[in-house]
C-alpha positions as CSV (number, residue, x, y, z in Angstrom):
1,M,-101.5,92.5,-160.7
2,N,-102.5,90.1,-158.0
3,N,-102.9,86.6,-159.4
4,A,-103.5,84.9,-156.0
5,V,-106.4,82.6,-156.0
6,P,-108.9,83.7,-153.4
7,A,-109.6,81.3,-150.5
8,P,-113.0,79.6,-150.8
9,A,-115.7,81.0,-148.7
10,R,-116.6,79.0,-145.6
11,T,-120.1,77.5,-145.8
12,R,-122.4,78.0,-142.9
13,G,-123.8,75.1,-140.9
14,R,-122.3,71.9,-139.6
15,P,-119.2,70.3,-141.3
16,R,-120.0,67.6,-143.8
17,G,-117.7,65.1,-142.0
18,N,-115.1,62.9,-143.3
19,P,-115.9,59.1,-143.6
20,P,-112.3,58.1,-142.8
21,T,-112.4,60.2,-139.7
22,R,-115.7,58.6,-138.6
23,E,-114.3,55.2,-139.2
24,S,-111.2,56.0,-137.2
25,I,-113.4,57.2,-134.3
26,V,-115.4,54.0,-134.3
27,S,-112.2,51.9,-134.4
28,A,-110.6,53.8,-131.5
29,A,-113.8,53.7,-129.5
30,R,-114.1,50.0,-130.0
31,S,-110.6,49.5,-128.6
32,L,-111.3,51.7,-125.6
33,F,-114.6,50.1,-124.9
34,L,-113.0,46.7,-124.9
35,E,-110.1,47.8,-122.7
36,H,-111.9,50.0,-120.2
37,G,-115.6,49.1,-120.5
38,Y,-118.5,51.3,-121.5
39,R,-118.8,53.3,-118.2
40,S,-115.1,54.1,-117.9
41,T,-114.7,55.2,-121.5
42,T,-115.2,59.0,-122.1
43,L,-115.7,60.9,-125.3
44,R,-112.7,63.0,-124.4
45,A,-110.5,59.8,-124.3
46,V,-111.8,58.7,-127.7
47,A,-111.2,62.1,-129.2
48,G,-107.7,62.1,-127.7
49,A,-107.0,58.7,-129.2
50,V,-108.0,59.9,-132.7
51,G,-106.6,63.4,-132.4
52,V,-109.9,65.2,-133.0
53,D,-112.0,67.7,-131.0
54,P,-114.6,66.0,-128.8
55,A,-117.2,68.2,-130.4
56,L,-116.6,66.3,-133.7
57,I,-117.6,63.1,-131.9
58,A,-120.7,64.7,-130.5
59,Y,-121.6,66.0,-134.0
60,H,-121.2,62.5,-135.6
61,F,-122.7,60.3,-132.9
62,G,-124.6,62.6,-130.6
63,S,-123.5,61.0,-127.3
64,K,-121.4,58.2,-125.9
65,K,-124.4,55.9,-126.2
66,G,-124.7,56.8,-129.8
67,L,-121.0,56.1,-130.4
68,F,-121.3,52.7,-128.6
69,A,-124.3,51.9,-130.8
70,D,-122.3,52.7,-133.9
71,V,-119.4,50.5,-132.7
72,M,-121.8,47.6,-132.2
73,Q,-123.7,48.3,-135.4
74,F,-120.5,48.5,-137.4
75,Q,-119.4,45.1,-136.2
76,C,-122.8,43.6,-136.8
77,A,-122.9,45.0,-140.3
78,N,-119.4,43.6,-141.0
79,A,-120.2,40.2,-139.7
80,L,-123.7,39.8,-141.0
81,A,-123.0,41.7,-144.3
82,V,-126.7,41.6,-145.3
83,D,-126.0,42.1,-148.9
84,D,-123.6,39.1,-149.0
85,V,-125.9,36.9,-147.0
86,L,-129.0,37.7,-149.1
87,G,-127.1,37.8,-152.4
88,G,-126.1,34.1,-152.6
89,D,-128.0,31.0,-153.6
90,P,-131.5,31.1,-152.2
91,A,-131.3,27.4,-151.4
92,T,-128.5,27.9,-148.9
93,L,-129.8,31.2,-147.4
94,P,-130.7,29.5,-144.1
95,D,-127.1,28.2,-143.8
96,R,-125.7,31.6,-144.4
97,L,-127.9,33.3,-141.9
98,I,-126.9,30.8,-139.2
99,D,-123.2,31.1,-140.1
100,A,-123.3,34.9,-140.0
101,V,-124.8,34.9,-136.5
102,T,-122.5,32.3,-135.1
103,D,-119.4,33.8,-136.7
104,L,-120.3,37.2,-135.1
105,W,-121.1,35.9,-131.7
106,E,-118.2,33.5,-131.5
107,D,-115.8,36.5,-131.8
108,A,-114.3,37.0,-128.4
109,G,-114.1,40.8,-128.8
110,F,-117.8,41.1,-129.8
111,Q,-118.8,39.0,-126.8
112,R,-116.9,41.4,-124.5
113,L,-118.8,44.3,-126.0
114,T,-122.2,42.5,-125.5
115,I,-121.7,42.3,-121.7
116,Q,-121.6,46.1,-121.4
117,G,-125.2,46.2,-120.0
118,D,-128.5,47.5,-121.3
119,E,-126.7,49.6,-124.0
120,A,-125.5,46.5,-125.8
121,A,-128.9,44.6,-125.6
122,E,-130.7,47.7,-126.9
123,V,-128.3,48.0,-129.9
124,I,-128.7,44.3,-130.7
125,R,-132.5,44.6,-130.6
126,E,-132.4,47.7,-132.9
127,Y,-130.1,46.0,-135.4
128,L,-132.3,42.9,-135.6
129,E,-135.5,44.9,-136.1
130,R,-134.4,47.9,-138.1
131,E,-131.7,46.4,-140.2
132,L,-132.0,42.6,-140.6
133,L,-135.8,42.4,-140.4
134,A,-136.4,45.4,-142.7
135,R,-133.9,44.0,-145.3
136,L,-135.4,40.6,-145.1
137,V,-138.9,41.9,-145.8
138,E,-137.6,43.9,-148.8
139,F,-135.7,40.8,-150.0
140,L,-138.5,38.3,-149.7
141,G,-141.3,40.5,-151.0
142,G,-144.9,39.4,-151.4
143,R,-147.9,39.7,-149.1
144,D,-146.5,37.5,-146.4
145,A,-142.9,38.9,-146.4
146,T,-143.3,40.5,-143.0
147,A,-144.6,37.4,-141.4
148,R,-141.8,35.2,-142.9
149,A,-139.1,37.8,-142.0
150,T,-140.4,38.1,-138.5
151,A,-140.2,34.3,-138.1
152,V,-136.6,34.3,-139.3
153,V,-135.6,37.0,-136.9
154,T,-137.4,35.3,-134.0
155,I,-135.4,32.1,-134.6
156,L,-132.1,34.0,-134.8
157,G,-133.0,36.1,-131.8
158,G,-133.8,32.9,-129.9
159,L,-130.4,31.5,-130.9
160,I,-128.6,34.6,-129.7
161,Y,-130.5,34.7,-126.4
162,T,-130.2,31.0,-125.4
163,R,-126.6,30.5,-126.6
164,Y,-124.9,33.8,-125.9
165,L,-126.9,36.3,-123.8
166,N,-128.5,33.9,-121.3
167,P,-126.9,30.6,-122.3
168,L,-128.8,27.4,-121.6
169,P,-126.6,24.3,-121.2
170,T,-127.8,22.4,-124.3
171,P,-127.6,25.2,-126.9
172,A,-124.3,26.4,-125.4
173,A,-122.7,23.0,-125.7
174,L,-123.4,22.7,-129.4
175,T,-120.8,23.6,-132.1
176,P,-121.7,26.1,-134.8
177,S,-121.9,23.2,-137.2
178,E,-124.4,21.5,-135.0
179,I,-126.4,24.7,-134.5
180,R,-126.6,25.0,-138.3
181,H,-127.8,21.4,-138.6
182,S,-130.5,21.9,-136.0
183,L,-131.9,25.3,-137.1
184,T,-131.5,25.2,-140.8
185,P,-134.7,23.1,-141.4
186,A,-136.7,25.6,-139.3
187,L,-135.4,28.5,-141.2
188,R,-136.0,26.8,-144.5
189,A,-139.6,26.2,-143.5
190,V,-140.4,29.8,-142.4
191,L,-138.7,31.2,-145.5
192,A,-140.8,29.2,-147.9
193,P,-143.8,31.2,-149.4
194,R,-147.0,30.4,-147.6
195,L,-149.9,29.0,-149.7
196,R,-153.2,30.9,-149.6
197,A,-155.8,28.9,-147.7
198,A,-158.7,27.5,-149.7
199,A,-162.1,29.0,-149.0
200,P,-164.4,26.6,-147.0
201,T,-167.2,25.0,-148.9
202,T,-170.8,24.9,-147.6
203,A,-171.3,21.2,-148.4
204,G,-170.2,19.9,-145.0
205,R,-171.6,22.7,-142.8
206,R,-173.6,21.7,-139.8
207,G,-177.3,21.7,-140.4
208,S,-176.9,21.5,-144.2
209,P,-179.3,19.1,-145.9
210,T,-176.3,17.5,-147.5
211,S,-174.3,17.1,-144.3
212,G,-173.7,13.5,-143.5
213,G,-173.6,14.2,-139.7
214,G,-177.0,15.9,-139.8
215,A,-178.5,13.1,-141.8
216,V,-177.2,10.5,-139.3
217,R,-178.5,12.5,-136.4
218,Q,-181.9,13.1,-138.0
219,G,-182.2,9.4,-139.0
220,G,-181.2,8.3,-135.5
221,F,-183.8,10.5,-133.8
222,T,-186.5,9.3,-136.3
223,G,-185.7,5.6,-135.7
224,R,-185.8,6.0,-132.0
225,N,-189.1,7.9,-132.0
226,S,-190.7,5.2,-134.2
227,H,-189.5,2.5,-131.8
228,V,-190.9,4.3,-128.7
229,T,-194.2,4.8,-130.5
230,A,-194.5,1.1,-131.4
231,E,-193.9,0.1,-127.7
232,K,-196.5,2.6,-126.5
233,Q,-199.1,1.1,-128.9
234,Q,-198.3,-2.4,-127.7
235,V,-198.8,-1.4,-124.1
236,D,-202.0,0.4,-124.9
237,R,-203.4,-2.7,-126.7
238,K,-202.4,-5.0,-123.8
239,A,-204.1,-2.7,-121.3
240,G,-207.2,-2.7,-123.4
241,A,-207.3,-6.5,-123.5
242,E,-207.0,-6.8,-119.8
243,K,-209.8,-4.3,-119.3
244,Y,-212.2,-6.5,-121.1
């Protein structure tokens, strides 16, 4: 009698993938991108460093550009940690947002990744819009959530651009603490719920009988016309007197 357990049948389709393997690929790729740069790093080199088939990398990430995007996204996600940033005291949310951005960009390794060209800039744009902006909209809620979240991302994007990507002397010279002190009030202002504007009343509209401006104008014209009429009558009487 054969008691051997039959081998499980192989399922068709792509492999499910192993998260530890994916993380090891991202880690190895990050090291190679930092050491050799984006252009000189190949998928074959990354696969060799991890000990996997290059086809597995293509399956997980699609291309080298996709792998690089994952490396950047992974570091952004670790540093910004949206759940941690949004999960604290709402009163100090602006401080945590500024600290998360400066902590990420002050990292020397991350700065070296960001100079890899258009690929890095594209990843950063996608992260700000698809991850941070979307999560902020969900977190804030309400009819003006998108407008408020957009204002927040605009401020943070301006910080990234003027201090790190295309540094201006003044922002680049500030310490992270000074950056927080400068931008926290602006973030607090745009994060605050916006009050619905009151509907305009008709009492002060131009041309309204109750409009003060219209009454003044009307009275002014009436008074001037009366004065002109009186002068004309006086001239007419004088002319009549001289005639006789």
